[in-house]
C-alpha positions in Angstrom: 38.1 -111.9 170.5 39.9 -114.8 172.3 37.8 -114.2 175.3 34.6 -114.5 173.4 35.8 -117.8 171.8 36.6 -119.2 175.2 33.2 -118.2 176.7 31.4 -119.8 173.5 33.7 -122.9 174.3 32.8 -123.2 177.9 29.0 -122.7 177.2 29.1 -125.4 174.5 30.9 -127.8 176.9 28.3 -127.3 179.7 25.4 -127.7 177.1 27.1 -130.9 175.8 27.5 -132.3 179.2 23.9 -131.7 180.1 22.6 -133.2 176.8 24.8 -136.4 177.2 23.5 -136.7 180.8 20.0 -136.6 179.4 20.4 -139.5 177.2 19.2 -142.9 178.0 21.8 -145.7 178.2 21.9 -148.6 175.7 20.1 -151.5 177.2 20.7 -155.2 176.8 24.3 -155.4 175.9 25.4 -159.0 175.1 21.9 -160.5 175.9 20.2 -158.4 173.3 22.7 -159.6 170.6 22.2 -163.3 171.5 18.4 -163.2 171.8 17.8 -161.2 168.6 16.0 -157.8 168.2 12.4 -157.3 168.3 10.9 -154.5 166.3 8.5 -152.2 168.1 6.7 -148.9 167.4 9.6 -147.1 169.0 12.3 -148.7 167.1 10.5 -148.0 163.8 10.1 -144.3 164.6 13.6 -143.6 166.1 14.2 -140.6 163.8 11.4 -138.6 165.4 12.0 -139.4 169.0 13.6 -137.4 171.7 16.5 -139.6 171.8 17.2 -139.2 168.1 17.0 -135.4 168.5 19.4 -135.4 171.5 21.8 -137.7 169.6 21.8 -135.3 166.5 22.3 -132.3 168.9 25.1 -134.1 170.5 26.8 -134.9 167.3 26.7 -131.2 166.1 27.8 -129.7 169.4 30.6 -132.4 169.6 31.8 -131.3 166.1 31.7 -127.6 167.2 33.5 -128.4 170.5 36.3 -130.1 168.7 36.6 -127.4 166.1 36.8 -124.8 168.8 39.3 -126.8 170.8 41.6 -127.2 167.7 41.2 -123.5 167.0 42.0 -122.4 170.5 45.1 -124.6 170.6 46.3 -123.3 167.3 48.5 -120.1 166.8 45.7 -118.3 164.8 44.5 -116.3 167.7 
């Protein structure tokens, strides 16, 4: 049982790493906060874009990763 959980943990960590690497960096930094934000078609439809899907998958996998890490470090195994 422990071996199967460790394998799942390793697979999730590799997938999580790949998904984080696929995400685009945040642009602008301080200059975008000074100059203000302009609304574009892409900013209006953020929920349906590839970036939004990658972010949601990253959050879910991150929660599973932390949960498995806590489970593996506990004495329940």
